[in-house]
C-alpha positions as CSV (number, residue, x, y, z in Angstrom):
1,M,24.8,10.4,-5.1
2,D,24.8,12.4,-1.8
3,Y,21.3,13.7,-1.3
4,S,22.7,16.4,1.1
5,S,24.7,17.9,-1.7
6,P,23.3,21.4,-2.5
7,Q,24.5,21.0,-6.0
8,W,22.7,17.7,-6.5
9,Q,19.5,19.1,-4.9
10,A,19.7,22.0,-7.3
11,V,20.0,19.7,-10.3
12,M,17.0,17.7,-9.3
13,Q,15.0,20.8,-8.6
14,R,15.8,22.3,-12.1
15,C,14.8,19.0,-13.8
16,D,11.4,18.8,-12.0
17,R,10.7,22.5,-12.7
18,R,11.3,21.9,-16.4
19,L,9.3,18.7,-16.6
20,S,6.4,20.3,-14.7
21,R,6.4,23.5,-16.8
22,E,6.9,22.0,-20.2
23,F,5.2,18.6,-19.9
24,G,2.6,19.1,-17.1
25,M,4.2,16.6,-14.8
26,E,2.3,16.8,-11.4
27,G,4.2,14.3,-9.3
28,V,7.2,12.0,-9.1
29,R,8.3,8.8,-7.4
30,I,11.7,9.3,-5.8
31,D,13.8,6.2,-6.2
32,V,15.8,5.3,-3.1
33,A,14.4,8.2,-1.2
34,D,16.3,7.3,1.9
35,G,19.6,8.2,0.3
36,M,22.6,6.2,-0.8
37,G,24.1,5.8,2.7
38,A,26.4,7.7,4.9
39,N,29.1,9.8,3.2
40,W,32.3,9.8,5.2
41,T,34.1,12.1,2.8
42,S,31.3,14.8,2.5
43,P,32.7,18.2,1.8
44,R,29.6,19.7,3.5
45,T,29.8,18.3,7.0
46,A,31.9,16.0,9.2
47,Q,28.7,14.2,10.2
48,A,28.5,11.3,7.8
49,S,24.9,10.4,8.6
50,Y,23.7,13.8,7.4
51,S,23.7,12.3,4.0
52,T,21.0,9.8,5.0
53,L,17.6,11.0,6.5
54,A,18.5,14.7,6.8
55,G,19.8,14.8,3.2
56,S,16.7,12.9,2.0
57,L,14.4,15.4,3.7
58,E,16.3,18.3,2.0
59,M,16.1,16.5,-1.4
60,L,12.3,16.0,-1.0
61,E,11.9,19.7,-0.2
62,A,14.0,20.7,-3.2
63,I,11.9,18.5,-5.5
64,Y,8.7,19.7,-4.0
65,D,9.6,23.4,-4.4
66,G,10.8,22.8,-7.9
67,M,7.4,21.5,-9.1
68,D,5.6,24.3,-11.0
69,I,2.0,23.3,-11.3
70,R,-1.3,25.2,-10.9
71,D,-4.4,24.4,-8.8
72,A,-2.9,21.4,-7.1
73,M,-0.2,20.2,-4.7
74,P,2.8,18.3,-6.1
75,M,2.5,14.5,-5.5
76,L,5.7,13.0,-4.2
77,I,5.9,9.3,-3.6
78,P,9.2,8.4,-1.9
79,E,10.5,4.9,-2.2
80,S,11.3,4.2,1.5
81,R,12.0,0.9,3.2
82,E,10.8,2.3,6.5
83,D,7.7,4.3,5.6
84,H,9.4,7.2,7.3
85,P,6.9,9.4,9.1
86,E,9.3,12.3,8.7
87,Y,8.4,12.5,5.0
88,V,4.7,13.0,5.7
89,R,4.9,16.8,5.7
90,L,5.9,16.8,2.0
91,A,4.9,13.3,0.9
92,P,1.8,11.9,2.6
93,V,1.8,8.9,0.3
94,S,4.4,6.1,1.0
95,Y,5.6,3.7,-1.6
96,G,4.7,0.7,0.7
97,I,7.8,-1.4,0.4
98,P,7.1,-3.3,3.7
99,T,3.7,-4.4,2.2
100,T,5.5,-5.5,-1.0
101,G,8.1,-7.3,1.1
102,L,5.3,-9.2,2.9
103,F,3.9,-10.6,-0.3
104,A,7.3,-11.1,-2.0
105,H,9.1,-13.0,0.7
106,G,7.4,-12.6,4.1
107,L,4.7,-15.4,3.8
108,P,5.1,-19.1,4.5
109,G,6.3,-20.9,1.4
110,D,3.4,-23.3,1.2
111,W,0.6,-21.6,-0.8
112,N,-1.7,-24.4,0.4
113,D,-1.3,-23.4,4.0
114,A,-3.9,-20.7,4.1
115,P,-4.2,-20.5,7.9
116,S,-0.5,-19.8,8.3
117,M,-0.6,-17.2,5.5
118,N,-3.6,-15.6,7.1
119,Q,-2.0,-15.4,10.5
120,R,1.1,-13.7,9.0
121,I,-0.9,-11.2,7.1
122,R,-3.0,-10.3,10.1
123,E,0.1,-9.9,12.3
124,F,1.6,-7.6,9.7
125,F,-1.3,-5.2,9.5
126,E,-2.1,-5.3,13.2
127,N,1.6,-4.4,14.0
128,E,1.3,-1.6,11.5
129,R,-2.0,-0.3,12.8
130,G,-1.5,2.9,14.9
131,S,2.2,3.2,14.0
132,L,1.8,5.7,11.3
133,P,1.0,9.5,11.6
134,D,-2.5,10.7,10.8
135,G,-3.0,11.4,7.1
136,M,-0.3,9.0,5.9
137,R,-1.4,6.6,3.1
138,I,0.5,3.5,2.1
139,I,0.4,2.1,-1.4
140,R,-0.8,-1.5,-1.3
141,T,0.5,-3.7,-4.0
142,L,1.7,-7.3,-4.4
143,G,4.9,-6.5,-6.2
144,N,6.9,-3.7,-7.8
145,H,9.5,-3.5,-10.5
146,D,12.2,-5.1,-8.3
147,S,10.1,-8.0,-7.0
148,V,8.8,-8.8,-10.5
149,G,12.4,-9.1,-11.7
150,E,13.3,-11.4,-8.9
151,F,10.1,-13.4,-8.3
152,G,7.8,-12.8,-11.3
153,R,4.4,-11.2,-11.4
154,P,1.8,-12.0,-8.7
155,A,-0.3,-14.3,-11.0
156,F,2.9,-16.3,-11.9
157,R,4.0,-16.6,-8.2
158,F,0.7,-17.4,-6.6
159,G,-1.6,-18.5,-9.4
160,A,-4.6,-16.4,-10.5
161,G,-6.9,-17.4,-7.7
162,L,-4.6,-16.7,-4.7
163,A,-3.3,-13.5,-6.4
164,R,-6.9,-12.3,-6.6
165,A,-7.4,-13.2,-2.9
166,F,-4.3,-11.2,-2.0
167,W,-5.6,-8.3,-4.1
168,G,-8.8,-8.6,-2.0
169,V,-6.6,-8.1,1.1
170,C,-5.0,-4.9,-0.4
171,L,-8.5,-3.6,-1.3
172,S,-9.8,-4.2,2.2
173,V,-7.1,-2.6,4.4
174,P,-6.2,1.1,4.8
175,G,-4.1,2.5,2.0
176,I,-4.1,3.0,-1.8
177,P,-4.4,-0.2,-3.9
178,M,-2.1,-0.1,-6.9
179,F,-1.7,-2.4,-9.8
180,Y,1.4,-2.4,-12.0
181,Q,0.7,-2.4,-15.8
182,E,-0.1,-6.0,-17.0
183,D,-0.8,-7.3,-13.4
184,E,-4.5,-7.3,-14.6
185,I,-3.9,-9.9,-17.3
186,G,-6.1,-12.9,-16.7
187,S,-8.0,-11.2,-13.9
188,F,-9.3,-8.0,-15.5
189,D,-13.0,-8.5,-15.0
190,A,-12.5,-9.9,-11.4
191,L,-10.3,-7.0,-10.4
192,R,-12.6,-4.5,-11.9
193,Q,-15.5,-5.9,-9.9
194,M,-13.5,-5.8,-6.7
195,I,-12.3,-2.2,-7.3
196,W,-15.8,-1.0,-8.0
197,A,-17.1,-2.8,-4.9
198,R,-14.5,-1.0,-2.8
199,R,-15.3,2.4,-4.3
200,S,-19.0,1.9,-3.6
201,I,-18.4,1.4,0.2
202,P,-16.7,4.5,1.7
203,E,-15.7,2.6,4.9
204,F,-13.1,0.8,2.9
205,S,-11.5,4.1,2.0
206,W,-11.7,5.9,5.4
207,G,-12.7,3.4,8.1
208,E,-10.6,2.5,11.1
209,P,-9.5,-1.2,10.8
210,D,-10.0,-4.0,13.3
211,Y,-8.1,-7.1,12.5
212,L,-8.6,-9.0,15.8
213,G,-12.3,-8.5,16.4
214,V,-13.4,-10.6,13.3
215,H,-13.6,-14.3,13.8
216,F,-14.4,-16.7,11.0
217,D,-12.6,-19.5,9.2
218,P,-8.8,-19.5,9.9
219,A,-8.2,-19.6,6.1
220,V,-10.1,-16.4,5.5
221,F,-8.6,-13.0,6.1
222,G,-11.0,-10.6,7.8
223,V,-11.0,-6.9,8.7
224,L,-13.8,-4.7,10.0
225,R,-13.6,-1.0,8.8
226,S,-15.6,1.5,10.8
227,T,-16.5,5.2,10.5
228,S,-18.8,7.3,12.6
229,T,-21.6,6.5,10.2
230,G,-21.1,2.9,9.3
231,H,-19.2,-0.4,9.2
232,A,-17.9,-2.6,6.4
233,L,-16.5,-6.1,6.6
234,G,-13.8,-7.3,4.2
235,L,-13.2,-11.0,3.8
236,A,-10.6,-12.7,1.5
237,N,-10.6,-16.4,1.2
238,L,-6.9,-17.5,0.9
239,S,-7.8,-21.2,0.4
240,S,-8.6,-23.1,-2.8
241,H,-12.0,-24.3,-1.5
242,T,-15.3,-22.7,-0.8
243,V,-15.7,-21.5,2.8
244,G,-19.0,-20.8,4.5
245,G,-20.3,-20.2,8.0
246,M,-21.1,-17.6,10.6
247,V,-18.9,-14.5,11.1
248,S,-18.4,-13.3,14.7
249,L,-18.0,-9.5,15.1
250,P,-16.9,-7.5,18.1
251,A,-19.4,-7.3,21.0
252,G,-21.6,-4.3,21.0
253,L,-21.6,-3.8,17.2
254,A,-25.2,-3.4,16.3
255,L,-26.2,-4.3,12.8
256,A,-29.3,-2.5,11.5
257,D,-32.1,-4.3,9.6
258,G,-31.4,-4.6,5.9
259,V,-27.6,-4.8,6.1
260,R,-26.1,-4.3,2.7
261,Q,-25.2,-7.5,0.9
262,D,-24.2,-6.0,-2.5
263,I,-20.6,-6.8,-1.9
264,H,-21.4,-10.6,-2.0
265,T,-23.4,-10.1,-5.2
266,L,-20.4,-8.3,-6.9
267,L,-17.8,-10.8,-5.8
268,E,-19.6,-14.1,-6.0
269,D,-17.9,-15.1,-9.3
270,V,-14.5,-13.8,-8.5
271,H,-12.9,-17.2,-7.8
272,E,-14.5,-19.0,-10.7
């Protein structure tokens, strides 16, 4: 499985060309996009590492060139553990394995310790902020096919209430929220309300995030999303009890009269 092999690249390219021509396939997820490791017996080159990132880039390009679709660009979603910025030229959407890892095994084990979970989540997204090239979009999901097999679905792992709160985090931060089929079971109406709320507020799609300027209860995740035309505040209660109070926003942020409150109306029954 040497991704730098011209013969293997040609096989994948022919497959994608046929699937796109005959069945209208417009995009693919590339499993193990970073390659299968260094090949010390490569017939192509004495540089074993060429089979890793360099070969992966060549494979992505071969797949991209093989897609035969009209009026659109092929959509490639490489499964990469590192969210490689080198892939952005051909694949601006990353599979988001680091985010999945955060919710799969990167949080404190006590689901009742909301402040510790909140601190870890904030640190994760703050460390990521500014580290990705312009235009790169990360898929945000609580689990994938691998984590489901090992840990179970999000509602099974966290319970319905906390899983919804974590989905609220994914819907508030930059990226592309994604739900695996059947993740919606037991929370369909709540998730639908949350998704429509996000769609109605453009700052949640394009706004720059601020994770440190929002101060509220330590059990509540908060992020401020800002564009040149407006601001939006996302809050996700990670605790099992109702939280109220005043939110402190960054100094100099002027809120106009009649600040929109429809997000509260849409989400007031989410945790029922």
